[in-house]
mmCIF file of the C-alpha atoms, coordinates in Angstrom:
data_MODEL
# 
_entry.id   MODEL 
# 
loop_
_atom_site.group_PDB 
_atom_site.id 
_atom_site.type_symbol 
_atom_site.label_atom_id 
_atom_site.label_alt_id 
_atom_site.label_comp_id 
_atom_site.label_asym_id 
_atom_site.label_entity_id 
_atom_site.label_seq_id 
_atom_site.pdbx_PDB_ins_code 
_atom_site.Cartn_x 
_atom_site.Cartn_y 
_atom_site.Cartn_z 
_atom_site.occupancy 
_atom_site.B_iso_or_equiv 
_atom_site.pdbx_formal_charge 
_atom_site.auth_seq_id 
_atom_site.auth_comp_id 
_atom_site.auth_asym_id 
_atom_site.auth_atom_id 
_atom_site.pdbx_PDB_model_num 
ATOM 1   C CA . UNK A 1 1   ? 0.000   0.000   0.000   1.00 0.00 ? 1   UNK A CA 1 
ATOM 2   C CA . UNK A 1 2   ? 2.872   2.326   0.899   1.00 0.00 ? 2   UNK A CA 1 
ATOM 3   C CA . UNK A 1 3   ? 4.587   1.523   -2.376  1.00 0.00 ? 3   UNK A CA 1 
ATOM 4   C CA . UNK A 1 4   ? 1.458   2.432   -4.407  1.00 0.00 ? 4   UNK A CA 1 
ATOM 5   C CA . UNK A 1 5   ? 1.209   5.790   -2.625  1.00 0.00 ? 5   UNK A CA 1 
ATOM 6   C CA . UNK A 1 6   ? 4.839   6.584   -3.378  1.00 0.00 ? 6   UNK A CA 1 
ATOM 7   C CA . UNK A 1 7   ? 4.394   5.733   -7.056  1.00 0.00 ? 7   UNK A CA 1 
ATOM 8   C CA . UNK A 1 8   ? 1.328   8.026   -7.290  1.00 0.00 ? 8   UNK A CA 1 
ATOM 9   C CA . UNK A 1 9   ? 3.280   10.876  -5.702  1.00 0.00 ? 9   UNK A CA 1 
ATOM 10  C CA . UNK A 1 10  ? 6.177   10.279  -8.055  1.00 0.00 ? 10  UNK A CA 1 
ATOM 11  C CA . UNK A 1 11  ? 3.934   10.338  -11.114 1.00 0.00 ? 11  UNK A CA 1 
ATOM 12  C CA . UNK A 1 12  ? 2.269   13.524  -9.857  1.00 0.00 ? 12  UNK A CA 1 
ATOM 13  C CA . UNK A 1 13  ? 5.641   15.227  -9.515  1.00 0.00 ? 13  UNK A CA 1 
ATOM 14  C CA . UNK A 1 14  ? 6.710   14.149  -12.967 1.00 0.00 ? 14  UNK A CA 1 
ATOM 15  C CA . UNK A 1 15  ? 3.462   15.385  -14.494 1.00 0.00 ? 15  UNK A CA 1 
ATOM 16  C CA . UNK A 1 16  ? 3.696   18.600  -12.575 1.00 0.00 ? 16  UNK A CA 1 
ATOM 17  C CA . UNK A 1 17  ? 7.203   19.355  -13.688 1.00 0.00 ? 17  UNK A CA 1 
ATOM 18  C CA . UNK A 1 18  ? 5.724   21.223  -16.614 1.00 0.00 ? 18  UNK A CA 1 
ATOM 19  C CA . UNK A 1 19  ? 3.908   23.496  -14.162 1.00 0.00 ? 19  UNK A CA 1 
ATOM 20  C CA . UNK A 1 20  ? 7.122   24.594  -12.516 1.00 0.00 ? 20  UNK A CA 1 
ATOM 21  C CA . UNK A 1 21  ? 7.958   21.663  -10.125 1.00 0.00 ? 21  UNK A CA 1 
ATOM 22  C CA . UNK A 1 22  ? 11.640  20.935  -9.909  1.00 0.00 ? 22  UNK A CA 1 
ATOM 23  C CA . UNK A 1 23  ? 12.842  17.674  -11.480 1.00 0.00 ? 23  UNK A CA 1 
ATOM 24  C CA . UNK A 1 24  ? 15.270  17.374  -8.536  1.00 0.00 ? 24  UNK A CA 1 
ATOM 25  C CA . UNK A 1 25  ? 12.376  16.863  -6.152  1.00 0.00 ? 25  UNK A CA 1 
ATOM 26  C CA . UNK A 1 26  ? 11.031  14.070  -8.302  1.00 0.00 ? 26  UNK A CA 1 
ATOM 27  C CA . UNK A 1 27  ? 14.437  12.364  -8.443  1.00 0.00 ? 27  UNK A CA 1 
ATOM 28  C CA . UNK A 1 28  ? 14.882  12.531  -4.652  1.00 0.00 ? 28  UNK A CA 1 
ATOM 29  C CA . UNK A 1 29  ? 11.439  11.052  -4.112  1.00 0.00 ? 29  UNK A CA 1 
ATOM 30  C CA . UNK A 1 30  ? 12.240  8.261   -6.594  1.00 0.00 ? 30  UNK A CA 1 
ATOM 31  C CA . UNK A 1 31  ? 15.502  7.374   -4.792  1.00 0.00 ? 31  UNK A CA 1 
ATOM 32  C CA . UNK A 1 32  ? 13.773  7.372   -1.412  1.00 0.00 ? 32  UNK A CA 1 
ATOM 33  C CA . UNK A 1 33  ? 11.054  5.079   -2.759  1.00 0.00 ? 33  UNK A CA 1 
ATOM 34  C CA . UNK A 1 34  ? 13.624  2.667   -4.210  1.00 0.00 ? 34  UNK A CA 1 
ATOM 35  C CA . UNK A 1 35  ? 15.579  2.466   -0.929  1.00 0.00 ? 35  UNK A CA 1 
ATOM 36  C CA . UNK A 1 36  ? 12.423  1.881   1.101   1.00 0.00 ? 36  UNK A CA 1 
ATOM 37  C CA . UNK A 1 37  ? 11.340  -0.918  -1.239  1.00 0.00 ? 37  UNK A CA 1 
ATOM 38  C CA . UNK A 1 38  ? 14.744  -2.601  -0.945  1.00 0.00 ? 38  UNK A CA 1 
ATOM 39  C CA . UNK A 1 39  ? 14.631  -2.484  2.855   1.00 0.00 ? 39  UNK A CA 1 
ATOM 40  C CA . UNK A 1 40  ? 11.115  -3.934  2.993   1.00 0.00 ? 40  UNK A CA 1 
ATOM 41  C CA . UNK A 1 41  ? 12.125  -6.688  0.552   1.00 0.00 ? 41  UNK A CA 1 
ATOM 42  C CA . UNK A 1 42  ? 15.105  -7.680  2.709   1.00 0.00 ? 42  UNK A CA 1 
ATOM 43  C CA . UNK A 1 43  ? 12.915  -7.698  5.838   1.00 0.00 ? 43  UNK A CA 1 
ATOM 44  C CA . UNK A 1 44  ? 10.343  -9.954  4.190   1.00 0.00 ? 44  UNK A CA 1 
ATOM 45  C CA . UNK A 1 45  ? 13.023  -12.378 2.931   1.00 0.00 ? 45  UNK A CA 1 
ATOM 46  C CA . UNK A 1 46  ? 14.654  -12.541 6.351   1.00 0.00 ? 46  UNK A CA 1 
ATOM 47  C CA . UNK A 1 47  ? 11.329  -13.259 8.023   1.00 0.00 ? 47  UNK A CA 1 
ATOM 48  C CA . UNK A 1 48  ? 10.484  -15.975 5.516   1.00 0.00 ? 48  UNK A CA 1 
ATOM 49  C CA . UNK A 1 49  ? 13.905  -17.615 5.926   1.00 0.00 ? 49  UNK A CA 1 
ATOM 50  C CA . UNK A 1 50  ? 13.469  -17.739 9.678   1.00 0.00 ? 50  UNK A CA 1 
ATOM 51  C CA . UNK A 1 51  ? 9.931   -18.994 9.722   1.00 0.00 ? 51  UNK A CA 1 
ATOM 52  C CA . UNK A 1 52  ? 9.898   -21.409 6.796   1.00 0.00 ? 52  UNK A CA 1 
ATOM 53  C CA . UNK A 1 53  ? 10.441  -25.004 7.868   1.00 0.00 ? 53  UNK A CA 1 
ATOM 54  C CA . UNK A 1 54  ? 12.336  -27.617 5.867   1.00 0.00 ? 54  UNK A CA 1 
ATOM 55  C CA . UNK A 1 55  ? 10.124  -30.520 4.765   1.00 0.00 ? 55  UNK A CA 1 
ATOM 56  C CA . UNK A 1 56  ? 11.605  -33.989 4.519   1.00 0.00 ? 56  UNK A CA 1 
ATOM 57  C CA . UNK A 1 57  ? 9.643   -36.902 3.080   1.00 0.00 ? 57  UNK A CA 1 
ATOM 58  C CA . UNK A 1 58  ? 9.776   -40.414 4.451   1.00 0.00 ? 58  UNK A CA 1 
ATOM 59  C CA . UNK A 1 59  ? 9.277   -43.105 1.810   1.00 0.00 ? 59  UNK A CA 1 
ATOM 60  C CA . UNK A 1 60  ? 8.751   -46.750 2.788   1.00 0.00 ? 60  UNK A CA 1 
ATOM 61  C CA . UNK A 1 61  ? 9.561   -49.177 -0.035  1.00 0.00 ? 61  UNK A CA 1 
ATOM 62  C CA . UNK A 1 62  ? 7.802   -52.447 -0.787  1.00 0.00 ? 62  UNK A CA 1 
ATOM 63  C CA . UNK A 1 63  ? 10.676  -54.346 0.792   1.00 0.00 ? 63  UNK A CA 1 
ATOM 64  C CA . UNK A 1 64  ? 10.321  -52.330 3.993   1.00 0.00 ? 64  UNK A CA 1 
ATOM 65  C CA . UNK A 1 65  ? 13.329  -50.128 3.332   1.00 0.00 ? 65  UNK A CA 1 
ATOM 66  C CA . UNK A 1 66  ? 13.009  -46.527 4.481   1.00 0.00 ? 66  UNK A CA 1 
ATOM 67  C CA . UNK A 1 67  ? 14.289  -43.599 2.414   1.00 0.00 ? 67  UNK A CA 1 
ATOM 68  C CA . UNK A 1 68  ? 14.311  -39.903 3.315   1.00 0.00 ? 68  UNK A CA 1 
ATOM 69  C CA . UNK A 1 69  ? 14.230  -37.255 0.603   1.00 0.00 ? 69  UNK A CA 1 
ATOM 70  C CA . UNK A 1 70  ? 13.408  -33.580 0.138   1.00 0.00 ? 70  UNK A CA 1 
ATOM 71  C CA . UNK A 1 71  ? 11.406  -34.279 -3.037  1.00 0.00 ? 71  UNK A CA 1 
ATOM 72  C CA . UNK A 1 72  ? 7.689   -35.139 -2.698  1.00 0.00 ? 72  UNK A CA 1 
ATOM 73  C CA . UNK A 1 73  ? 6.781   -38.620 -3.924  1.00 0.00 ? 73  UNK A CA 1 
ATOM 74  C CA . UNK A 1 74  ? 3.709   -40.812 -4.041  1.00 0.00 ? 74  UNK A CA 1 
ATOM 75  C CA . UNK A 1 75  ? 2.827   -42.421 -0.696  1.00 0.00 ? 75  UNK A CA 1 
ATOM 76  C CA . UNK A 1 76  ? 5.469   -40.237 0.975   1.00 0.00 ? 76  UNK A CA 1 
ATOM 77  C CA . UNK A 1 77  ? 4.967   -39.074 4.542   1.00 0.00 ? 77  UNK A CA 1 
ATOM 78  C CA . UNK A 1 78  ? 6.032   -35.445 5.085   1.00 0.00 ? 78  UNK A CA 1 
ATOM 79  C CA . UNK A 1 79  ? 8.185   -34.756 8.115   1.00 0.00 ? 79  UNK A CA 1 
ATOM 80  C CA . UNK A 1 80  ? 8.541   -31.116 9.091   1.00 0.00 ? 80  UNK A CA 1 
ATOM 81  C CA . UNK A 1 81  ? 11.761  -29.997 10.783  1.00 0.00 ? 81  UNK A CA 1 
ATOM 82  C CA . UNK A 1 82  ? 12.444  -26.580 12.124  1.00 0.00 ? 82  UNK A CA 1 
ATOM 83  C CA . UNK A 1 83  ? 15.488  -25.154 10.389  1.00 0.00 ? 83  UNK A CA 1 
ATOM 84  C CA . UNK A 1 84  ? 16.665  -23.801 13.714  1.00 0.00 ? 84  UNK A CA 1 
ATOM 85  C CA . UNK A 1 85  ? 16.843  -27.327 15.096  1.00 0.00 ? 85  UNK A CA 1 
ATOM 86  C CA . UNK A 1 86  ? 20.424  -28.363 15.799  1.00 0.00 ? 86  UNK A CA 1 
ATOM 87  C CA . UNK A 1 87  ? 21.750  -31.864 16.115  1.00 0.00 ? 87  UNK A CA 1 
ATOM 88  C CA . UNK A 1 88  ? 23.336  -32.121 19.514  1.00 0.00 ? 88  UNK A CA 1 
ATOM 89  C CA . UNK A 1 89  ? 25.291  -35.224 20.396  1.00 0.00 ? 89  UNK A CA 1 
ATOM 90  C CA . UNK A 1 90  ? 26.155  -35.753 24.011  1.00 0.00 ? 90  UNK A CA 1 
ATOM 91  C CA . UNK A 1 91  ? 29.754  -36.863 24.311  1.00 0.00 ? 91  UNK A CA 1 
ATOM 92  C CA . UNK A 1 92  ? 30.264  -40.075 26.207  1.00 0.00 ? 92  UNK A CA 1 
ATOM 93  C CA . UNK A 1 93  ? 31.883  -39.615 29.564  1.00 0.00 ? 93  UNK A CA 1 
ATOM 94  C CA . UNK A 1 94  ? 35.461  -40.804 29.549  1.00 0.00 ? 94  UNK A CA 1 
ATOM 95  C CA . UNK A 1 95  ? 36.270  -42.541 32.772  1.00 0.00 ? 95  UNK A CA 1 
ATOM 96  C CA . UNK A 1 96  ? 39.824  -42.432 34.014  1.00 0.00 ? 96  UNK A CA 1 
ATOM 97  C CA . UNK A 1 97  ? 41.555  -45.809 34.177  1.00 0.00 ? 97  UNK A CA 1 
ATOM 98  C CA . UNK A 1 98  ? 41.965  -47.171 37.675  1.00 0.00 ? 98  UNK A CA 1 
ATOM 99  C CA . UNK A 1 99  ? 45.343  -46.442 39.210  1.00 0.00 ? 99  UNK A CA 1 
ATOM 100 C CA . UNK A 1 100 ? 47.907  -49.153 38.649  1.00 0.00 ? 100 UNK A CA 1 
ATOM 101 C CA . UNK A 1 101 ? 48.365  -51.416 41.610  1.00 0.00 ? 101 UNK A CA 1 
ATOM 102 C CA . UNK A 1 102 ? 51.832  -51.092 43.128  1.00 0.00 ? 102 UNK A CA 1 
ATOM 103 C CA . UNK A 1 103 ? 54.038  -54.060 42.440  1.00 0.00 ? 103 UNK A CA 1 
ATOM 104 C CA . UNK A 1 104 ? 54.323  -56.450 45.325  1.00 0.00 ? 104 UNK A CA 1 
ATOM 105 C CA . UNK A 1 105 ? 57.734  -56.153 47.008  1.00 0.00 ? 105 UNK A CA 1 
ATOM 106 C CA . UNK A 1 106 ? 60.115  -58.981 46.253  1.00 0.00 ? 106 UNK A CA 1 
ATOM 107 C CA . UNK A 1 107 ? 60.866  -61.289 49.184  1.00 0.00 ? 107 UNK A CA 1 
ATOM 108 C CA . UNK A 1 108 ? 64.156  -60.411 50.841  1.00 0.00 ? 108 UNK A CA 1 
ATOM 109 C CA . UNK A 1 109 ? 65.836  -63.714 51.615  1.00 0.00 ? 109 UNK A CA 1 
ATOM 110 C CA . UNK A 1 110 ? 69.067  -63.865 53.639  1.00 0.00 ? 110 UNK A CA 1 
ATOM 111 C CA . UNK A 1 111 ? 71.343  -66.567 55.043  1.00 0.00 ? 111 UNK A CA 1 
ATOM 112 C CA . UNK A 1 112 ? 74.332  -66.507 57.373  1.00 0.00 ? 112 UNK A CA 1 
ATOM 113 C CA . UNK A 1 113 ? 76.876  -69.132 58.399  1.00 0.00 ? 113 UNK A CA 1 
ATOM 114 C CA . UNK A 1 114 ? 76.798  -69.770 62.134  1.00 0.00 ? 114 UNK A CA 1 
ATOM 115 C CA . UNK A 1 115 ? 79.846  -72.056 62.250  1.00 0.00 ? 115 UNK A CA 1 
ATOM 116 C CA . UNK A 1 116 ? 82.702  -72.355 61.681  1.00 0.00 ? 116 UNK A CA 1 
ATOM 117 C CA . UNK A 1 117 ? 83.873  -68.760 61.917  1.00 0.00 ? 117 UNK A CA 1 
ATOM 118 C CA . UNK A 1 118 ? 85.689  -67.163 58.958  1.00 0.00 ? 118 UNK A CA 1 
ATOM 119 C CA . UNK A 1 119 ? 89.354  -68.188 58.688  1.00 0.00 ? 119 UNK A CA 1 
ATOM 120 C CA . UNK A 1 120 ? 88.772  -70.931 61.296  1.00 0.00 ? 120 UNK A CA 1 
ATOM 121 C CA . UNK A 1 121 ? 91.363  -73.657 61.850  1.00 0.00 ? 121 UNK A CA 1 
ATOM 122 C CA . UNK A 1 122 ? 89.975  -77.171 62.349  1.00 0.00 ? 122 UNK A CA 1 
ATOM 123 C CA . UNK A 1 123 ? 92.096  -80.098 63.567  1.00 0.00 ? 123 UNK A CA 1 
ATOM 124 C CA . UNK A 1 124 ? 90.630  -83.495 62.721  1.00 0.00 ? 124 UNK A CA 1 
ATOM 125 C CA . UNK A 1 125 ? 92.530  -86.492 61.434  1.00 0.00 ? 125 UNK A CA 1 
ATOM 126 C CA . UNK A 1 126 ? 89.390  -87.986 59.841  1.00 0.00 ? 126 UNK A CA 1 
ATOM 127 C CA . UNK A 1 127 ? 88.551  -84.779 58.050  1.00 0.00 ? 127 UNK A CA 1 
ATOM 128 C CA . UNK A 1 128 ? 85.252  -84.411 59.865  1.00 0.00 ? 128 UNK A CA 1 
ATOM 129 C CA . UNK A 1 129 ? 83.581  -81.113 60.756  1.00 0.00 ? 129 UNK A CA 1 
ATOM 130 C CA . UNK A 1 130 ? 80.161  -79.437 60.555  1.00 0.00 ? 130 UNK A CA 1 
ATOM 131 C CA . UNK A 1 131 ? 79.054  -76.337 58.666  1.00 0.00 ? 131 UNK A CA 1 
ATOM 132 C CA . UNK A 1 132 ? 75.876  -74.751 60.038  1.00 0.00 ? 132 UNK A CA 1 
ATOM 133 C CA . UNK A 1 133 ? 73.764  -71.992 58.411  1.00 0.00 ? 133 UNK A CA 1 
ATOM 134 C CA . UNK A 1 134 ? 70.536  -70.205 59.329  1.00 0.00 ? 134 UNK A CA 1 
ATOM 135 C CA . UNK A 1 135 ? 68.034  -67.678 57.954  1.00 0.00 ? 135 UNK A CA 1 
ATOM 136 C CA . UNK A 1 136 ? 67.854  -64.676 60.295  1.00 0.00 ? 136 UNK A CA 1 
ATOM 137 C CA . UNK A 1 137 ? 64.661  -63.139 58.882  1.00 0.00 ? 137 UNK A CA 1 
ATOM 138 C CA . UNK A 1 138 ? 61.491  -63.854 56.924  1.00 0.00 ? 138 UNK A CA 1 
ATOM 139 C CA . UNK A 1 139 ? 60.481  -65.201 54.534  1.00 0.00 ? 139 UNK A CA 1 
ATOM 140 C CA . UNK A 1 140 ? 62.145  -68.570 54.770  1.00 0.00 ? 140 UNK A CA 1 
ATOM 141 C CA . UNK A 1 141 ? 63.497  -70.421 51.748  1.00 0.00 ? 141 UNK A CA 1 
ATOM 142 C CA . UNK A 1 142 ? 62.833  -74.167 51.689  1.00 0.00 ? 142 UNK A CA 1 
ATOM 143 C CA . UNK A 1 143 ? 66.302  -75.451 50.776  1.00 0.00 ? 143 UNK A CA 1 
ATOM 144 C CA . UNK A 1 144 ? 69.902  -74.825 51.889  1.00 0.00 ? 144 UNK A CA 1 
ATOM 145 C CA . UNK A 1 145 ? 72.679  -75.713 49.442  1.00 0.00 ? 145 UNK A CA 1 
ATOM 146 C CA . UNK A 1 146 ? 76.356  -76.006 50.435  1.00 0.00 ? 146 UNK A CA 1 
ATOM 147 C CA . UNK A 1 147 ? 78.927  -74.835 47.894  1.00 0.00 ? 147 UNK A CA 1 
ATOM 148 C CA . UNK A 1 148 ? 82.283  -76.316 48.933  1.00 0.00 ? 148 UNK A CA 1 
ATOM 149 C CA . UNK A 1 149 ? 85.470  -75.538 47.030  1.00 0.00 ? 149 UNK A CA 1 
ATOM 150 C CA . UNK A 1 150 ? 83.413  -73.888 44.230  1.00 0.00 ? 150 UNK A CA 1 
ATOM 151 C CA . UNK A 1 151 ? 81.151  -76.920 43.689  1.00 0.00 ? 151 UNK A CA 1 
ATOM 152 C CA . UNK A 1 152 ? 77.705  -77.909 45.061  1.00 0.00 ? 152 UNK A CA 1 
ATOM 153 C CA . UNK A 1 153 ? 78.290  -80.541 47.728  1.00 0.00 ? 153 UNK A CA 1 
ATOM 154 C CA . UNK A 1 154 ? 74.954  -81.154 49.497  1.00 0.00 ? 154 UNK A CA 1 
ATOM 155 C CA . UNK A 1 155 ? 71.424  -79.786 49.970  1.00 0.00 ? 155 UNK A CA 1 
ATOM 156 C CA . UNK A 1 156 ? 68.898  -80.092 52.795  1.00 0.00 ? 156 UNK A CA 1 
ATOM 157 C CA . UNK A 1 157 ? 66.167  -78.225 54.633  1.00 0.00 ? 157 UNK A CA 1 
ATOM 158 C CA . UNK A 1 158 ? 67.970  -77.870 57.981  1.00 0.00 ? 158 UNK A CA 1 
ATOM 159 C CA . UNK A 1 159 ? 71.054  -75.875 57.008  1.00 0.00 ? 159 UNK A CA 1 
ATOM 160 C CA . UNK A 1 160 ? 73.359  -78.246 58.929  1.00 0.00 ? 160 UNK A CA 1 
ATOM 161 C CA . UNK A 1 161 ? 75.992  -80.094 56.877  1.00 0.00 ? 161 UNK A CA 1 
ATOM 162 C CA . UNK A 1 162 ? 78.196  -82.800 58.458  1.00 0.00 ? 162 UNK A CA 1 
ATOM 163 C CA . UNK A 1 163 ? 81.271  -83.379 56.341  1.00 0.00 ? 163 UNK A CA 1 
ATOM 164 C CA . UNK A 1 164 ? 83.691  -86.286 56.516  1.00 0.00 ? 164 UNK A CA 1 
ATOM 165 C CA . UNK A 1 165 ? 86.751  -87.426 54.616  1.00 0.00 ? 165 UNK A CA 1 
ATOM 166 C CA . UNK A 1 166 ? 87.852  -83.882 53.738  1.00 0.00 ? 166 UNK A CA 1 
ATOM 167 C CA . UNK A 1 167 ? 91.560  -83.552 52.979  1.00 0.00 ? 167 UNK A CA 1 
ATOM 168 C CA . UNK A 1 168 ? 93.702  -81.202 54.953  1.00 0.00 ? 168 UNK A CA 1 
ATOM 169 C CA . UNK A 1 169 ? 94.422  -77.740 53.645  1.00 0.00 ? 169 UNK A CA 1 
ATOM 170 C CA . UNK A 1 170 ? 92.502  -74.533 52.926  1.00 0.00 ? 170 UNK A CA 1 
ATOM 171 C CA . UNK A 1 171 ? 88.913  -74.850 51.771  1.00 0.00 ? 171 UNK A CA 1 
ATOM 172 C CA . UNK A 1 172 ? 86.347  -72.248 50.638  1.00 0.00 ? 172 UNK A CA 1 
ATOM 173 C CA . UNK A 1 173 ? 82.629  -72.583 51.270  1.00 0.00 ? 173 UNK A CA 1 
ATOM 174 C CA . UNK A 1 174 ? 79.302  -70.730 51.283  1.00 0.00 ? 174 UNK A CA 1 
ATOM 175 C CA . UNK A 1 175 ? 75.636  -71.621 51.755  1.00 0.00 ? 175 UNK A CA 1 
ATOM 176 C CA . UNK A 1 176 ? 72.912  -70.678 49.290  1.00 0.00 ? 176 UNK A CA 1 
ATOM 177 C CA . UNK A 1 177 ? 69.138  -70.550 49.667  1.00 0.00 ? 177 UNK A CA 1 
ATOM 178 C CA . UNK A 1 178 ? 67.122  -72.064 46.802  1.00 0.00 ? 178 UNK A CA 1 
ATOM 179 C CA . UNK A 1 179 ? 63.516  -72.754 45.922  1.00 0.00 ? 179 UNK A CA 1 
ATOM 180 C CA . UNK A 1 180 ? 62.134  -76.149 44.906  1.00 0.00 ? 180 UNK A CA 1 
ATOM 181 C CA . UNK A 1 181 ? 63.265  -75.664 41.300  1.00 0.00 ? 181 UNK A CA 1 
ATOM 182 C CA . UNK A 1 182 ? 66.873  -74.941 42.285  1.00 0.00 ? 182 UNK A CA 1 
ATOM 183 C CA . UNK A 1 183 ? 66.777  -71.178 41.701  1.00 0.00 ? 183 UNK A CA 1 
ATOM 184 C CA . UNK A 1 184 ? 69.189  -69.304 43.969  1.00 0.00 ? 184 UNK A CA 1 
ATOM 185 C CA . UNK A 1 185 ? 67.357  -66.854 46.239  1.00 0.00 ? 185 UNK A CA 1 
ATOM 186 C CA . UNK A 1 186 ? 70.202  -65.700 48.493  1.00 0.00 ? 186 UNK A CA 1 
ATOM 187 C CA . UNK A 1 187 ? 73.805  -66.543 49.366  1.00 0.00 ? 187 UNK A CA 1 
ATOM 188 C CA . UNK A 1 188 ? 76.094  -66.129 52.331  1.00 0.00 ? 188 UNK A CA 1 
ATOM 189 C CA . UNK A 1 189 ? 79.533  -64.524 51.944  1.00 0.00 ? 189 UNK A CA 1 
ATOM 190 C CA . UNK A 1 190 ? 82.323  -66.834 50.818  1.00 0.00 ? 190 UNK A CA 1 
ATOM 191 C CA . UNK A 1 191 ? 84.455  -68.037 53.759  1.00 0.00 ? 191 UNK A CA 1 
ATOM 192 C CA . UNK A 1 192 ? 87.676  -70.011 54.190  1.00 0.00 ? 192 UNK A CA 1 
ATOM 193 C CA . UNK A 1 193 ? 88.625  -72.696 56.723  1.00 0.00 ? 193 UNK A CA 1 
ATOM 194 C CA . UNK A 1 194 ? 91.898  -74.506 57.325  1.00 0.00 ? 194 UNK A CA 1 
ATOM 195 C CA . UNK A 1 195 ? 91.833  -78.243 58.074  1.00 0.00 ? 195 UNK A CA 1 
ATOM 196 C CA . UNK A 1 196 ? 94.826  -79.679 59.884  1.00 0.00 ? 196 UNK A CA 1 
ATOM 197 C CA . UNK A 1 197 ? 95.559  -83.404 60.235  1.00 0.00 ? 197 UNK A CA 1 
ATOM 198 C CA . UNK A 1 198 ? 98.356  -85.179 62.066  1.00 0.00 ? 198 UNK A CA 1 
ATOM 199 C CA . UNK A 1 199 ? 100.946 -86.723 59.768  1.00 0.00 ? 199 UNK A CA 1 
ATOM 200 C CA . UNK A 1 200 ? 101.182 -90.549 59.712  1.00 0.00 ? 200 UNK A CA 1 
ATOM 201 C CA . UNK A 1 201 ? 104.999 -90.259 59.975  1.00 0.00 ? 201 UNK A CA 1 
ATOM 202 C CA . UNK A 1 202 ? 104.769 -88.714 63.435  1.00 0.00 ? 202 UNK A CA 1 
ATOM 203 C CA . UNK A 1 203 ? 104.528 -91.153 66.361  1.00 0.00 ? 203 UNK A CA 1 
ATOM 204 C CA . UNK A 1 204 ? 101.543 -90.500 68.623  1.00 0.00 ? 204 UNK A CA 1 
# 
């Protein structure tokens, strides 16, 4: 309605230019009318874009398959969606992994030789003497193993080793702790003993 009124006024000015009206007035009115029309056109388009919904059609095929399209088809079911609708996906909560369990401390096995003392001198013509070992703390290993002169000599669960027939001279020894498969769990320090025997050439 406003546009029609402006056009009538514009035509009146143009017709009246012969009666002394200035053409400049008509031109200004024409420019104002054009600008007003452009603004109203933009407002209408903006309102239509905001309010117009997007129509999607759901088509169910003979085989039961479902297809969605924006083109109308026969036996299609229209689905109206607001264009302002946004697809919001809730992110899955990421749970922190449980803290790693601390590694169990390794058993601290230990063994000491109770007798003889280091650098002990033993006098026995038959070469008999006893080596005794013990475990001062926990846990306890099941097996003691005697290493005599750099070679395994005997194993038992008591830690007491009675030796016989040992030749005179210096001998090295240590006691190890082992499990049932023979794995060494701990070892005593290496010690030395000196075995003395009376000579057969000396009269008793």
